[in-house]
C-alpha positions, 0 to 999 in steps of 0.5 A: 910227785916228788922233786923235780930237778932242772939244770942248764947244761948248755948256752948257745950263742952265735945269733945276731937277733932274736931267735924264733924257730927250732927244728929237730933233725934227729935225735941229737941235732937241731937247727935254729933260725930268727931275725938274723936270717942265719940258719944254724946247725947244733949238735947237742953231742958237740955243743960248742960247734954250731955251723952255719948252714945257709943266710937268708936275707930277711927274718925267719919265724918258721921252718920244717924238715923232711927227714926222708929226703934231707931237705929243709924248708924255711920261710922268709917273712915278706917273701916265701919258702926256701928249700935247702939241701942240708947234705949239700948245704945248698938252696935248690929252689924257692917260691915267692908267696907275697909281702906276708909273714909266715909263722908256721911251716908243717909237712901234712899228707906229704905237702908243705902247709904254710901259715901266712899273716893274711889268714891263708893257709897255702898248700905246696907240693915238696917241689914248691908248687902252689896246690891249694891256698884257702883263707879263713879269716882277715887275721893271722894264722899262727901254728899247725898241730897235726893228729890223724886227719885233723890239724889243730890251727891256731889263728890271731882272731882268738879261734882254734880251728880243727881243719880236716887235713884232706878237704881242708874244711873246718870241722870245729872252731874252738873259742875261748881265748880273748887274744891271738892264739899262738900254739895249740898242741894235741896230746900224743894220744890225741885225747885233748888240745891244749892251746896257749894265747896272748891272753896268757891262758892255757885252755884244755879242749877235750878232742874225745867229747866235741872238743869241749873246754874242760880247763882254763889255766891262768899260766903266765903273766904275759903271751904264751908263745909255745907249748910242746909235750914230752913224747910219752905225754906225761908232762908238757912245757910252755914258753912265755914272753914273761921270760919263763919256761914252765913244766906241767903234769899232763894229767892233771895240768898241774904246775910242777916247775918254773925255769927263770932267769933268777933262779935257773939262769934262764932266759933274759927275754921272751921265750919263743920256741921249744924243742924236747929232744930224744937225745938224753931227753933234753929240753932245748929253748930259744929266746929274743935274748939271741941265746939257746939253752939246753935243759936237763930235767930229771923227773921223780918218776 
């Protein structure tokens, strides 16, 4: 593997609190949200022109975008889901789900799956009608990732549950982390799941061999908040509470590059979420430092 070049192209400012969520709208536009409740639309082609789409009175950890219908679903902590028409920039619906934190939203089987802090997964129609709510544990549901009919679901009881998207039954429980699992992502081919936890470990689970644990990697100093693969599956990136972003080879799990404040003018606080955009293959990161960074990564391929 040759040298990897990384350059920070842009810093987006405007949020007044930690930024927790990023959601792609198309190849070049994305939305950010966080502790200030502002829902902001950004365009990588015009990086100085963020647009506030909506303002929610509360913090936002999770969003999901329905590209076909142009609706953004936003999870407001200790309240519920708000449905926003991005074209008209107006809220067109909402539902109260109780006094819970909402850590992830995902469109699965044309339904909205909601990850709640009380251990429940709530399934809503796109009209925001509750269709199912299933409690898997007494601890937090942190994140979803889908491959085929399977949903890798991360929990704060240290377990990853592979859930059938139709029956919502648990197909497999992956146990190996020593603390809350914040992200579990399928490789684009589906051949393995890689998970990141508050224990700062990455773990690789072989989905083609009954999810046996293949690798354990001491990847960061503190909590791994997010994991994302490049679309072609050759590389993945991790974001951590230790303020660093790390680039990895997705074949041999070798660390390739570290992006931090000292060496690359990186974030000054916890890095919370990642997006790998199709536009110019740019990586987008957000942080507790209230900023969004846009990175150009050039791999020696």
